[in-house]
Backbone bond lengths (Angstrom), bond angles and torsions (degrees), N, CA, C in turn:
res aa  C-N    CA-C-N  psi(-1)  N-CA   C-N-CA  omega(-1)  CA-C   N-CA-C  phi
1 M - - - 1.451 - - 1.528 110.63 -
2 W 1.329 115.47 -56.04 1.465 121.17 174.40 1.510 108.23 -134.28
3 P 1.342 119.25 149.41 1.454 121.35 -172.65 1.514 114.38 -76.57
4 A 1.319 119.33 -21.42 1.454 121.74 -179.34 1.512 108.16 -142.30
5 W 1.327 115.91 160.72 1.450 117.06 -171.19 1.518 114.45 -118.93
6 E 1.326 118.24 13.32 1.452 118.79 165.51 1.520 107.92 -73.23
7 R 1.311 117.35 150.26 1.451 120.75 -174.39 1.530 111.66 -60.03
8 N 1.325 117.21 -41.02 1.459 118.86 179.80 1.519 111.25 -64.59
9 S 1.325 116.41 -36.10 1.465 119.42 179.14 1.511 111.09 -65.30
10 I 1.328 116.43 -38.60 1.459 119.22 177.47 1.518 109.90 -60.12
11 R 1.310 116.91 -45.29 1.455 119.23 -176.30 1.527 111.12 -68.20
12 R 1.345 117.80 -36.55 1.464 119.09 176.33 1.516 110.16 -63.68
13 S 1.344 116.33 -41.97 1.456 120.00 179.16 1.513 111.03 -61.00
14 A 1.333 116.60 -41.77 1.459 120.18 -178.08 1.511 111.62 -64.15
15 R 1.353 116.93 -25.37 1.458 119.11 -179.79 1.523 112.74 -85.61
16 G 1.345 118.08 -1.85 1.451 117.35 172.47 1.505 115.61 119.64
17 S 1.339 119.03 36.69 1.452 120.27 176.13 1.521 109.50 -70.60
18 E 1.323 116.78 175.49 1.461 120.75 -174.14 1.526 112.62 -65.70
19 S 1.319 117.44 -14.28 1.457 119.10 -177.98 1.520 113.54 -95.26
20 T 1.326 118.58 0.08 1.459 118.64 178.66 1.511 109.96 -62.60
21 C 1.312 116.02 148.22 1.464 120.37 -165.03 1.523 115.46 -61.03
22 P 1.345 120.90 -49.99 1.457 118.86 -171.64 1.523 114.37 -56.66
23 S 1.350 119.28 -35.84 1.453 119.97 -175.76 1.513 111.64 -65.63
24 W 1.337 117.33 -46.71 1.457 116.74 -177.93 1.518 111.67 -77.60
25 W 1.338 118.46 -25.06 1.461 118.85 173.48 1.525 110.48 -60.83
26 R 1.337 115.95 -41.91 1.463 117.77 -179.53 1.521 110.58 -64.25
27 R 1.344 116.79 -42.08 1.457 118.98 -179.23 1.520 111.32 -66.25
28 S 1.345 116.99 -40.94 1.461 119.17 -176.38 1.518 110.98 -65.00
29 A 1.313 118.19 -28.20 1.461 121.14 -178.55 1.515 112.22 -75.03
30 R 1.343 117.49 -9.98 1.468 119.99 -176.12 1.513 112.69 -101.87
31 G 1.348 116.12 17.45 1.451 117.83 169.10 1.510 114.68 87.47
32 T 1.322 120.57 29.42 1.443 121.36 175.69 1.504 109.77 -70.54
33 R 1.325 116.48 170.45 1.449 120.88 -173.52 1.529 111.91 -61.79
34 S 1.334 115.57 144.28 1.462 120.07 -175.29 1.519 111.66 -63.37
35 S 1.348 118.64 -35.01 1.466 119.73 -179.65 1.520 110.85 -64.75
36 W 1.340 116.73 -40.86 1.468 119.79 177.63 1.521 109.84 -64.29
37 R 1.317 116.00 -43.23 1.456 120.26 -179.26 1.520 110.56 -63.16
38 S 1.338 116.50 -40.92 1.455 119.59 179.29 1.515 111.09 -60.49
39 R 1.329 117.12 -42.77 1.467 119.89 178.47 1.523 110.95 -61.82
40 Q 1.319 116.22 -41.90 1.458 119.34 -179.20 1.532 111.89 -68.00
41 L 1.334 116.70 -36.37 1.458 119.54 177.31 1.525 110.27 -61.56
42 R 1.329 116.33 -41.20 1.454 119.84 179.49 1.527 110.67 -63.90
43 R 1.313 116.94 -38.09 1.462 120.11 179.83 1.525 111.34 -72.62
44 A 1.304 116.94 -22.34 1.465 119.93 -175.02 1.515 112.74 -79.68
45 C 1.332 117.81 -18.23 1.456 120.60 -169.81 1.521 111.10 -112.09
46 L 1.304 114.69 148.06 1.454 121.95 178.72 1.520 108.03 -136.52
47 A 1.316 116.76 115.84 1.453 121.52 -178.69 1.525 110.77 -83.98
48 S 1.324 115.90 155.09 1.458 121.67 179.91 1.523 109.28 -134.17
49 L 1.323 116.15 136.21 1.457 122.27 177.23 1.523 109.78 -114.13
50 G 1.321 116.64 131.53 1.448 120.62 178.48 1.520 112.18 -83.88
51 T 1.321 115.43 163.41 1.466 120.75 178.82 1.523 112.71 -122.86
52 A 1.315 118.25 -8.64 1.464 121.27 -172.01 1.524 111.39 -58.20
53 V 1.309 116.05 134.72 1.466 127.88 173.35 1.526 113.71 59.68
54 R 1.339 117.84 17.74 1.461 121.11 177.85 1.523 110.10 -107.68
55 S 1.336 116.60 147.53 1.460 120.88 177.68 1.527 109.72 -75.69
56 V 1.321 115.82 157.36 1.465 119.96 179.54 1.528 111.69 -60.88
57 P 1.329 120.68 -46.24 1.473 118.91 178.05 1.529 113.00 -58.52
58 E 1.326 117.36 -39.64 1.465 120.08 178.17 1.521 110.60 -64.33
59 L 1.328 116.67 -43.76 1.460 120.47 179.02 1.524 111.05 -62.39
60 E 1.312 116.95 -43.96 1.463 120.04 -178.34 1.523 110.99 -63.20
61 R 1.320 117.28 -35.21 1.467 119.53 176.11 1.518 110.47 -66.16
62 Q 1.339 117.42 -42.10 1.460 120.47 178.87 1.523 111.04 -61.94
63 W 1.322 116.78 -45.68 1.462 120.51 -178.37 1.530 110.95 -62.78
64 A 1.322 115.58 -44.28 1.466 119.13 -179.19 1.523 111.08 -63.73
65 T 1.332 116.07 -39.33 1.466 119.38 178.72 1.519 110.89 -63.00
66 L 1.324 116.48 -44.77 1.458 119.29 -179.47 1.521 111.08 -65.95
67 R 1.310 117.78 -41.37 1.469 119.77 179.43 1.519 111.31 -64.73
68 D 1.320 117.52 -32.12 1.469 120.40 176.45 1.521 111.91 -68.95
69 R 1.335 116.04 -27.64 1.463 119.96 -173.22 1.523 113.80 -92.09
70 T 1.323 117.70 -14.69 1.464 118.74 -177.77 1.517 110.30 -148.92
71 D 1.315 115.25 148.82 1.466 120.04 172.66 1.527 110.88 -98.94
72 R 1.330 116.58 7.10 1.454 120.78 -179.40 1.532 110.29 -85.03
73 P 1.332 117.99 153.88 1.467 120.36 176.41 1.521 111.31 -68.55
74 F 1.324 115.57 153.12 1.454 120.07 172.77 1.528 109.20 -145.70
75 V 1.330 114.71 166.23 1.454 122.69 -173.96 1.524 109.36 -109.50
76 I 1.331 116.37 143.22 1.457 121.68 169.91 1.523 107.52 -111.66
77 N 1.317 115.31 128.01 1.463 120.98 -173.86 1.522 111.78 -100.28
78 H 1.332 114.67 139.77 1.462 121.25 173.84 1.520 109.34 -128.19
79 T 1.315 114.85 162.45 1.455 120.38 -174.09 1.520 110.05 -141.86
80 G 1.315 114.58 154.80 1.454 120.57 174.58 1.508 113.71 -92.40
81 R 1.359 116.51 15.49 1.477 119.37 179.60 1.528 110.62 -133.74
82 P 1.325 118.99 78.27 1.455 127.56 -10.07 1.524 109.52 -93.40
83 F 1.336 116.39 164.54 1.449 120.30 174.34 1.523 109.36 -82.48
84 N 1.341 115.39 134.40 1.455 122.00 -179.60 1.528 108.62 -111.07
85 P 1.335 118.63 98.13 1.466 120.14 -175.84 1.526 113.34 -63.67
86 E 1.347 117.46 -33.13 1.464 119.38 178.75 1.525 111.28 -66.43
87 A 1.327 116.62 -41.98 1.464 119.77 177.94 1.522 111.11 -65.96
88 F 1.337 116.51 -35.56 1.465 118.81 179.11 1.528 110.65 -68.14
89 A 1.316 116.99 -41.98 1.463 119.99 177.70 1.530 110.51 -60.77
90 A 1.330 116.66 -40.18 1.458 120.19 178.27 1.526 110.91 -65.68
91 T 1.317 116.52 -36.09 1.465 120.30 177.78 1.520 110.78 -63.81
92 L 1.317 116.98 -45.23 1.466 119.94 178.03 1.521 110.70 -59.75
93 A 1.312 117.04 -40.43 1.460 120.30 179.39 1.527 111.58 -66.62
94 F 1.329 116.32 -35.64 1.469 120.84 178.91 1.528 111.37 -71.45
95 K 1.307 116.54 -30.54 1.469 124.85 176.12 1.534 112.36 59.42
96 P 1.327 116.72 67.13 1.460 119.09 173.32 1.524 110.78 -71.91
97 A 1.309 116.22 173.00 1.463 119.56 177.78 1.517 111.42 -64.42
98 A 1.330 116.06 -35.58 1.461 119.37 -175.50 1.517 110.18 -152.55
99 I 1.317 114.61 154.28 1.458 123.17 171.89 1.527 107.16 -119.73
100 S 1.310 116.41 133.01 1.461 120.61 172.48 1.514 108.53 -108.66
101 F 1.339 115.40 150.47 1.459 119.22 -175.75 1.516 109.76 -138.25
102 H 1.328 114.19 147.06 1.452 122.99 -170.45 1.524 108.05 -140.78
103 M 1.315 117.18 133.48 1.465 122.42 175.12 1.529 111.78 66.60
104 G 1.307 113.33 66.90 1.452 122.26 -179.33 1.513 109.41 138.11
105 I 1.335 116.36 144.19 1.467 121.30 178.77 1.526 107.06 -129.09
106 P 1.333 117.14 79.01 1.462 121.83 -172.81 1.532 111.76 -85.32
107 R 1.307 117.37 101.37 1.460 121.97 -177.05 1.527 111.88 -56.81
108 D 1.338 117.02 -39.26 1.462 119.04 -178.19 1.528 111.36 -64.18
109 L 1.338 117.37 -36.32 1.461 120.29 178.17 1.524 111.67 -72.67
110 I 1.319 116.42 -34.57 1.469 120.01 175.71 1.523 109.39 -62.46
111 D 1.324 117.48 -43.28 1.471 120.76 179.19 1.526 110.81 -62.64
112 K 1.326 117.37 -43.85 1.465 120.33 178.73 1.532 111.18 -62.50
113 T 1.333 115.08 -38.42 1.464 119.92 178.96 1.521 110.80 -64.06
114 H 1.316 116.72 -45.54 1.461 120.47 178.84 1.525 111.63 -64.81
115 D 1.323 117.36 -34.49 1.465 119.97 177.91 1.520 111.32 -61.19
116 R 1.317 116.15 -26.41 1.467 121.53 177.82 1.526 112.64 -89.45
117 G 1.316 117.22 -1.15 1.455 120.46 -177.74 1.511 113.63 76.25
118 I 1.325 116.46 24.38 1.461 122.24 -177.73 1.528 108.81 -103.04
119 V 1.316 116.31 140.67 1.460 122.03 -179.78 1.530 109.77 -82.38
120 W 1.338 115.70 143.28 1.467 122.13 -178.59 1.524 109.98 -110.93
121 L 1.353 116.44 120.08 1.456 123.19 174.09 1.520 108.26 -105.92
122 Q 1.321 117.19 124.08 1.460 121.76 -175.32 1.517 111.10 -114.36
123 T 1.338 116.71 122.39 1.462 121.23 174.70 1.521 109.68 -79.66
124 V 1.324 116.01 132.34 1.462 121.75 177.69 1.524 108.67 -132.86
125 G 1.343 114.35 152.47 1.462 119.37 -179.37 1.505 113.76 -121.31
126 D 1.350 116.54 1.19 1.456 119.94 179.15 1.525 109.33 -161.52
127 V 1.315 115.87 173.77 1.461 120.86 -177.29 1.522 111.01 -64.92
128 E 1.328 117.13 -40.24 1.460 120.58 -179.56 1.525 111.07 -58.02
129 G 1.315 116.25 -44.33 1.452 119.93 178.07 1.518 112.30 -66.19
130 A 1.334 116.91 -39.13 1.455 120.43 179.06 1.524 111.46 -64.50
131 E 1.307 116.87 -41.77 1.466 120.34 178.13 1.525 110.70 -61.11
132 A 1.321 116.61 -43.83 1.454 120.48 179.39 1.532 111.15 -65.10
133 A 1.335 116.99 -38.88 1.456 120.63 -179.82 1.524 111.34 -66.28
134 L 1.317 116.80 -41.35 1.463 120.18 178.09 1.524 110.52 -65.10
135 E 1.319 116.43 -42.43 1.460 120.82 178.82 1.531 111.08 -62.30
136 A 1.336 116.52 -34.91 1.460 121.50 -178.38 1.524 112.76 -79.88
137 G 1.342 117.87 -10.76 1.456 120.42 176.05 1.509 116.13 100.58
138 A 1.333 118.79 19.43 1.462 120.57 177.57 1.524 110.52 -59.54
139 D 1.334 116.23 139.82 1.464 121.58 -179.10 1.516 113.11 -85.23
140 V 1.326 116.17 -29.57 1.463 122.82 -178.29 1.520 107.61 -141.50
141 L 1.324 117.17 138.86 1.457 121.85 174.62 1.525 109.41 -105.91
142 I 1.322 116.27 131.34 1.460 121.77 173.01 1.520 106.92 -103.30
143 A 1.313 116.04 107.45 1.463 121.87 -178.87 1.522 108.10 -86.52
144 Q 1.321 115.64 102.44 1.458 121.03 -173.39 1.527 110.57 -102.42
145 G 1.322 115.40 114.27 1.449 120.85 179.09 1.519 112.10 -76.29
146 T 1.325 114.65 164.53 1.462 120.40 -175.64 1.518 113.54 -66.32
147 E 1.343 117.75 -16.70 1.463 120.27 179.25 1.527 112.78 -66.80
148 A 1.331 116.92 -16.57 1.460 121.64 -172.35 1.517 112.40 -64.25
149 G 1.328 115.87 152.06 1.441 121.69 171.78 1.517 110.77 -81.02
150 G 1.334 115.95 168.93 1.455 119.15 -175.89 1.514 110.65 68.51
151 N 1.320 116.84 -158.75 1.458 121.06 -178.00 1.521 110.69 -75.66
152 G 1.310 116.67 123.29 1.454 121.80 -178.14 1.514 111.58 -148.12
153 G 1.336 113.89 173.41 1.452 120.04 -176.73 1.516 113.06 -89.36
154 W 1.344 115.52 -148.08 1.459 120.46 -167.09 1.523 113.75 -131.55
155 I 1.326 117.83 5.72 1.459 122.03 -179.24 1.523 108.85 -111.92
156 G 1.332 116.90 135.21 1.459 120.99 -179.47 1.515 112.44 -63.93
157 T 1.334 115.85 149.52 1.459 121.98 -177.46 1.521 112.18 -58.47
158 L 1.316 117.26 -40.47 1.460 120.92 -176.64 1.522 112.37 -63.23
159 V 1.311 116.96 -29.17 1.466 121.68 176.60 1.527 110.83 -89.09
160 L 1.325 116.43 -42.58 1.456 120.06 -172.96 1.522 112.96 -66.46
161 V 1.318 117.61 -43.84 1.471 119.52 -173.48 1.528 112.29 -59.30
162 P 1.341 120.04 -52.54 1.466 117.20 178.80 1.527 113.30 -63.58
163 L 1.329 117.91 -31.61 1.462 119.81 174.91 1.528 110.86 -58.87
164 I 1.326 115.99 -45.72 1.464 119.90 -177.48 1.522 110.81 -74.29
165 V 1.320 117.36 -38.07 1.472 120.55 177.10 1.524 110.51 -59.02
166 D 1.319 117.20 -44.97 1.467 120.53 -179.87 1.518 111.77 -62.72
167 L 1.316 116.48 -30.58 1.459 121.45 -177.83 1.521 112.49 -83.55
168 A 1.334 117.06 -30.19 1.459 121.59 -165.31 1.521 114.40 -76.57
169 G 1.320 118.55 -21.48 1.462 119.55 -176.60 1.517 110.71 65.24
170 D 1.348 116.79 -124.41 1.467 118.95 -178.32 1.520 112.63 -92.51
171 V 1.325 117.90 8.99 1.463 121.09 174.74 1.527 108.52 -80.81
172 P 1.330 118.93 124.54 1.464 120.85 -177.73 1.521 112.33 -61.64
173 V 1.318 115.04 146.95 1.465 122.26 178.49 1.525 108.76 -120.84
174 V 1.306 115.88 129.65 1.462 123.48 173.54 1.522 107.29 -106.59
175 A 1.317 117.28 132.36 1.459 121.78 179.57 1.522 110.35 -95.04
176 A 1.327 116.32 140.04 1.463 121.80 178.79 1.521 109.10 -142.68
177 G 1.331 115.04 153.03 1.457 120.41 177.21 1.507 112.67 105.53
178 G 1.318 117.15 111.66 1.464 121.05 176.25 1.515 115.06 80.94
179 I 1.332 118.22 13.37 1.468 121.88 -176.03 1.524 108.52 -108.32
180 A 1.317 117.29 120.07 1.460 120.51 -178.39 1.518 113.27 -138.01
181 D 1.334 117.42 -3.55 1.461 119.76 178.60 1.527 109.12 -149.24
182 G 1.339 115.13 179.85 1.453 119.07 -176.61 1.511 114.06 -65.82
183 R 1.316 117.62 -25.76 1.466 119.28 176.71 1.521 110.76 -63.82
184 G 1.329 116.33 -39.95 1.456 119.61 177.64 1.512 112.16 -66.86
185 I 1.339 116.70 -40.24 1.463 119.94 177.56 1.520 110.28 -62.22
186 A 1.330 116.41 -46.60 1.461 120.15 178.75 1.518 111.11 -59.52
187 A 1.311 116.31 -39.90 1.465 120.32 -178.50 1.521 111.24 -61.85
188 V 1.347 117.52 -46.51 1.463 118.34 -177.17 1.512 111.88 -73.93
189 L 1.331 117.83 -27.09 1.467 118.90 173.07 1.520 110.63 -63.67
190 T 1.313 117.09 -40.11 1.468 119.52 179.09 1.524 111.59 -71.12
191 L 1.330 117.15 -20.12 1.466 120.69 175.15 1.520 112.22 -79.94
192 G 1.326 116.62 -7.78 1.458 120.71 176.83 1.506 115.07 110.40
193 A 1.334 118.43 -2.94 1.465 120.28 176.77 1.524 109.75 -69.89
194 Q 1.319 116.02 151.06 1.459 120.95 176.49 1.524 112.57 -91.95
195 A 1.317 117.29 -13.64 1.460 121.01 -178.54 1.521 108.62 -161.98
196 A 1.327 114.26 170.53 1.465 121.03 178.38 1.517 108.93 -127.62
197 S 1.325 115.99 145.67 1.459 122.22 176.77 1.523 108.49 -113.93
198 L 1.332 116.62 124.40 1.461 122.50 -178.71 1.519 108.96 -115.76
199 G 1.316 117.01 126.99 1.455 121.30 178.97 1.506 112.87 -113.45
200 T 1.331 116.92 -62.30 1.459 121.46 -176.76 1.522 111.90 -57.16
201 R 1.328 117.05 -40.67 1.459 119.94 -178.88 1.529 111.28 -60.02
202 F 1.338 117.19 -36.94 1.460 119.67 -178.30 1.529 112.77 -82.63
203 L 1.328 117.93 -12.55 1.462 118.33 169.05 1.524 110.55 -62.02
204 A 1.323 115.98 -34.37 1.465 121.53 -178.74 1.526 110.25 -92.79
205 T 1.332 115.81 56.63 1.469 121.64 172.48 1.521 108.32 -127.38
206 D 1.324 115.32 159.02 1.462 119.98 -176.63 1.522 112.09 -59.52
207 E 1.329 116.20 -37.24 1.457 119.58 -173.37 1.528 113.92 -76.51
208 M 1.315 117.89 -18.66 1.462 120.12 -174.88 1.529 110.46 -69.93
209 A 1.341 115.81 123.16 1.463 121.12 -172.92 1.523 111.27 -88.84
210 I 1.329 115.90 63.24 1.454 121.11 171.81 1.522 108.18 -120.21
211 D 1.312 116.13 166.40 1.457 120.25 -177.78 1.530 110.63 -59.63
212 P 1.330 119.12 137.04 1.460 121.28 179.46 1.525 113.85 -55.46
213 S 1.333 117.07 -30.83 1.465 118.57 -179.96 1.532 111.16 -68.80
214 W 1.325 118.04 -28.23 1.466 121.48 174.56 1.524 109.49 -65.18
215 K 1.318 116.77 -45.66 1.457 120.42 177.21 1.526 111.05 -61.89
216 A 1.326 115.83 -40.38 1.464 119.32 -179.96 1.521 110.78 -64.15
217 R 1.322 117.33 -39.85 1.466 120.32 179.09 1.528 110.81 -64.07
218 I 1.316 116.48 -40.08 1.471 119.43 177.20 1.518 109.83 -61.19
219 R 1.312 116.39 -45.50 1.464 120.82 -177.89 1.523 111.93 -63.40
220 E 1.309 117.18 -30.09 1.470 121.00 -175.77 1.526 113.43 -97.88
221 A 1.318 118.17 -5.26 1.462 121.49 -170.84 1.516 112.72 -76.37
222 S 1.310 115.27 151.08 1.463 122.00 166.08 1.520 107.93 -95.06
223 A 1.323 116.71 168.83 1.461 120.04 -179.79 1.525 111.62 -62.97
224 T 1.316 116.93 -33.76 1.463 120.04 -177.86 1.524 113.04 -78.25
225 D 1.327 117.17 -8.92 1.465 119.82 174.74 1.522 112.02 -74.24
226 A 1.328 117.11 -21.50 1.465 121.93 -179.63 1.524 108.27 -92.70
227 V 1.320 116.54 104.73 1.463 121.33 -169.84 1.525 111.05 -118.12
228 K 1.334 115.58 153.48 1.450 120.32 170.07 1.535 108.60 -68.61
229 V 1.313 115.62 134.54 1.459 120.65 -175.49 1.528 108.99 -85.27
230 P 1.335 117.77 115.21 1.469 119.37 179.16 1.527 111.36 -75.90
231 H 1.318 116.06 148.51 1.465 121.47 175.99 1.538 111.65 53.36
232 A 1.326 115.37 38.86 1.461 119.71 -176.93 1.518 112.67 -63.63
233 E 1.330 116.14 -21.45 1.467 119.09 -179.38 1.523 112.52 -62.86
234 R 1.316 117.37 -15.85 1.462 120.50 -179.67 1.531 111.84 -77.28
235 V 1.315 117.53 -18.85 1.469 119.69 -176.06 1.519 113.22 -127.79
236 M 1.320 117.87 -12.93 1.452 120.50 -176.64 1.521 110.86 -108.35
237 P 1.345 116.75 160.45 1.464 119.61 177.37 1.529 110.79 -60.97
238 P 1.319 117.14 155.53 1.467 120.24 -179.39 1.528 111.85 -79.01
239 F 1.325 115.66 161.90 1.460 120.34 167.55 1.521 107.72 -70.92
240 T 1.323 116.92 129.25 1.463 119.79 179.60 1.520 112.33 -115.81
241 L 1.323 116.74 6.32 1.460 122.45 171.93 1.523 107.97 -125.94
242 P 1.329 117.88 153.14 1.468 119.49 177.30 1.531 111.25 -58.69
243 Q 1.329 114.83 140.04 1.454 121.52 179.47 1.526 109.77 -104.62
244 I 1.314 116.58 140.45 1.457 122.63 -179.88 1.524 108.22 -109.84
245 G 1.331 117.24 131.29 1.452 120.67 -176.01 1.522 110.79 76.23
246 M 1.317 116.08 -165.53 1.459 120.27 -179.98 1.527 109.61 -69.55
247 P 1.323 118.94 126.02 1.467 120.38 -177.69 1.518 112.10 -58.30
248 F 1.326 115.07 143.01 1.456 120.58 177.52 1.527 109.90 -65.50
249 A 1.328 115.39 154.68 1.461 122.43 176.34 1.522 108.41 -135.60
250 P 1.331 117.50 147.23 1.463 119.89 -175.52 1.525 112.86 -75.87
251 R 1.327 115.04 151.61 1.465 122.69 171.46 1.525 107.62 -120.52
252 A 1.322 115.90 133.72 1.460 121.32 -178.13 1.523 109.50 -149.02
253 L 1.320 115.85 166.06 1.456 120.70 174.49 1.528 108.87 -73.21
254 R 1.308 115.69 138.05 1.457 121.59 -173.51 1.534 111.70 -57.82
255 T 1.330 115.22 135.86 1.468 122.71 176.73 1.531 108.40 -137.26
256 P 1.338 117.71 168.78 1.467 118.83 174.91 1.530 112.83 -57.35
257 L 1.331 117.88 -35.44 1.461 119.73 178.16 1.525 111.04 -63.77
258 I 1.327 117.43 -43.50 1.467 120.30 179.67 1.518 110.33 -64.47
259 D 1.339 117.11 -40.62 1.466 119.99 177.14 1.527 110.72 -62.61
260 Q 1.325 116.61 -38.74 1.459 120.27 178.82 1.531 110.99 -67.09
261 L 1.317 117.41 -39.63 1.465 120.99 176.57 1.522 111.15 -62.73
262 A 1.321 116.35 -32.30 1.460 120.21 179.79 1.523 112.37 -76.24
263 S 1.315 116.07 -40.63 1.468 119.18 -172.34 1.526 113.45 -94.80
264 E 1.319 116.53 -36.14 1.472 120.50 -177.15 1.526 109.71 -140.97
265 P 1.306 118.10 67.60 1.471 119.67 -174.47 1.522 113.37 -59.98
266 D 1.326 117.64 -33.75 1.467 119.74 -178.07 1.521 112.29 -68.19
267 S 1.333 116.64 -16.98 1.458 119.18 179.79 1.524 112.63 -81.98
268 V 1.326 116.81 -8.16 1.467 121.53 178.48 1.525 107.83 -91.48
269 D 1.311 116.45 116.38 1.460 122.22 -176.42 1.530 109.82 -85.83
270 P 1.331 118.91 108.46 1.469 120.30 -179.17 1.525 112.69 -57.87
271 A 1.323 117.62 -35.37 1.461 120.86 -177.82 1.522 112.25 -66.51
272 A 1.330 116.92 -23.87 1.465 120.39 -179.94 1.523 111.52 -98.67
273 V 1.337 116.68 -48.85 1.461 120.24 -173.07 1.526 111.79 -74.97
274 G 1.336 117.33 -37.05 1.457 119.50 -179.77 1.515 112.99 -57.21
275 P 1.326 119.56 -54.23 1.465 120.31 177.31 1.529 113.43 -62.80
276 E 1.340 116.60 -34.20 1.467 119.33 177.70 1.520 110.96 -62.68
277 L 1.343 116.32 -44.66 1.457 120.75 178.98 1.519 111.02 -64.33
278 L 1.328 117.15 -43.40 1.455 120.88 -179.23 1.515 111.55 -62.10
279 A 1.322 116.74 -44.05 1.461 120.42 179.69 1.525 111.11 -64.99
280 A 1.325 116.28 -38.56 1.466 120.09 -179.88 1.515 111.12 -65.30
281 V 1.336 116.66 -43.60 1.469 120.44 -179.78 1.517 110.32 -63.87
282 R 1.316 117.26 -43.38 1.467 120.31 179.20 1.513 112.39 -61.98
283 A 1.340 116.69 -27.58 1.467 121.18 179.76 1.528 112.36 -90.87
284 G 1.341 117.16 6.70 1.457 120.56 179.53 1.506 114.18 88.62
285 G 1.340 117.65 12.97 1.459 121.56 -179.09 1.515 111.77 -114.47
286 G 1.325 114.53 -140.00 1.454 120.86 -176.97 1.510 113.87 90.92
287 H 1.341 116.74 -2.22 1.460 120.59 -176.67 1.528 112.56 -69.73
288 D 1.326 117.05 -20.15 1.457 120.01 177.85 1.524 111.86 -86.97
289 L 1.331 117.09 -6.37 1.454 122.35 -178.54 1.527 111.29 -112.36
290 L 1.335 116.36 -65.09 1.470 121.42 178.93 1.525 109.58 -134.45
291 P 1.321 117.82 79.82 1.466 120.37 178.27 1.530 110.73 -79.08
292 F 1.318 116.17 89.49 1.464 120.20 -177.45 1.522 110.82 -55.09
293 A 1.321 115.31 133.22 1.462 122.21 176.44 1.514 107.97 -169.29
294 G 1.330 116.26 149.31 1.455 121.18 179.26 1.518 112.32 -95.23
295 Q 1.329 114.89 175.84 1.458 119.76 179.63 1.518 112.75 -64.86
296 S 1.331 116.98 -19.11 1.462 120.14 177.54 1.520 112.13 -67.42
297 A 1.325 118.44 -6.19 1.465 120.37 174.29 1.522 111.27 -54.73
298 A 1.326 116.26 -30.12 1.467 119.87 179.55 1.527 112.17 -64.01
299 L 1.327 117.39 -18.51 1.461 121.76 179.94 1.524 112.86 -96.44
300 V 1.316 116.96 -2.19 1.466 121.59 -178.31 1.516 108.58 -94.88
301 R 1.314 116.07 118.83 1.469 119.78 -174.27 1.522 113.64 -120.48
302 D 1.336 117.50 -0.96 1.457 119.63 179.78 1.514 110.09 -156.55
303 V 1.326 114.96 165.05 1.457 123.02 173.68 1.520 106.82 -113.13
304 V 1.327 117.09 119.85 1.457 122.23 -172.40 1.523 109.68 -134.97
305 P 1.328 117.53 164.88 1.467 119.46 172.71 1.531 110.62 -62.23
306 A 1.315 116.09 147.38 1.455 120.43 -176.72 1.524 111.97 -60.49
307 A 1.323 117.59 -40.28 1.469 119.67 -179.36 1.524 111.07 -63.09
308 Q 1.328 116.17 -40.00 1.459 119.62 177.60 1.518 110.82 -64.49
309 L 1.319 116.47 -38.73 1.460 119.79 178.35 1.520 111.10 -63.57
310 V 1.320 117.71 -42.97 1.464 120.25 -179.47 1.527 110.51 -61.73
311 E 1.316 116.94 -44.99 1.472 119.14 178.81 1.522 110.66 -61.17
312 R 1.315 116.65 -40.74 1.462 120.35 178.69 1.528 110.74 -62.58
313 L 1.326 116.40 -43.11 1.463 119.98 -179.62 1.522 111.43 -61.51
314 V 1.321 116.60 -39.15 1.465 120.33 178.69 1.523 110.58 -61.96
315 V 1.327 115.97 -48.01 1.462 119.87 -179.59 1.528 110.86 -62.89
316 E 1.334 116.43 -45.22 1.463 119.90 -178.92 1.523 111.61 -63.22
317 T 1.324 116.68 -40.37 1.465 120.13 180.00 1.519 110.41 -65.02
318 T 1.314 116.24 -44.69 1.465 120.31 177.72 1.519 110.97 -57.37
319 Q 1.315 115.82 -48.23 1.462 119.92 -178.55 1.524 111.21 -62.90
320 A 1.341 116.86 -41.12 1.460 119.95 -179.81 1.525 111.60 -64.67
321 L 1.330 117.24 -41.89 1.465 120.11 178.65 1.521 111.25 -66.06
322 E 1.321 116.70 -38.18 1.467 119.79 178.96 1.524 111.11 -68.38
323 R 1.338 116.68 -37.49 1.466 118.72 176.57 1.520 110.99 -64.90
324 A 1.330 116.20 -40.85 1.461 119.20 178.50 1.517 111.25 -63.50
325 H 1.317 116.30 -41.28 1.468 120.36 178.49 1.517 110.33 -62.58
326 A 1.323 117.06 -42.91 1.467 120.46 -179.42 1.518 111.34 -66.45
327 A 1.337 116.63 -34.58 1.460 119.53 -179.35 1.525 112.25 -69.37
328 I 1.319 115.89 -30.05 1.459 120.34 -178.60 1.526 111.23 -85.50
329 F 1.331 115.76 -45.79 1.459 120.08 -174.67 1.538 109.20 -102.61
330 T 1.301 115.38 71.20 1.459 120.49 178.65 1.531 110.05 -88.90
331 D 1.315 115.39 157.18 1.477 120.13 178.18 1.513 110.65 -70.97
């Protein structure tokens, strides 16, 4: 994504250093050597690990395993639904390249993160949240449109990204929500984002440790199958940090539980379903209850290795940008 992870380096990259994505995408499409392309692909991607509902020892094992397997930077994600202070303290001690945060803009945690030399990526769903994140010192804004799976806001990506780009100045903006192929990446780059974040598309990869039926549902889903979950507070953990703007709400593929929450929310017993969902997620399941996925599931047609997907995305993005250029600059 970016070649270095000091805050100043991120901002230089966002202004157009040699590692910004469009330049090397164009070169890779013209048949340069595979070893060079492989190095550039590795530099183009940034992995993220979640912390929700996991114990600190389990998280520390995951982080250590990933650090043993790669010398590339990666992100550890935290959330305000609920916020886990023990996991956050462990993250600071582990000192990843970056921390991303969702559903809450805690200035005190941003300051602690910066004191450790760690970059802060803040997910926002509206202008109010972006303004607060910039004021609090976020290094990168992730503009997440309502199409996204999991907890997301209420504004479409096509509208939200340029709104946040116009506000952010020299702070890099990553676009998220509704992006599953190179056409989507190309689109958000032309909107002014410096990068794209893909979630649902990577659920449908060989390496993703979720139930195969969850992957199959993503592959078979239409865009309208991915719905905002009504009355999610009855089955999901509460927000434990102050929320700015309209609170995020989860999006998932429709299930009998979601239909029941929509039609008869009072019939869903939080004391029974909440622990059931939590236990299922911790065991690698939950797909029969709340299979988080975004509307981009409609664009997912296969389950492939992650490396193959990344190469495909590069080619598709290059082709989409070249088509756009040809459409504008015609003879």
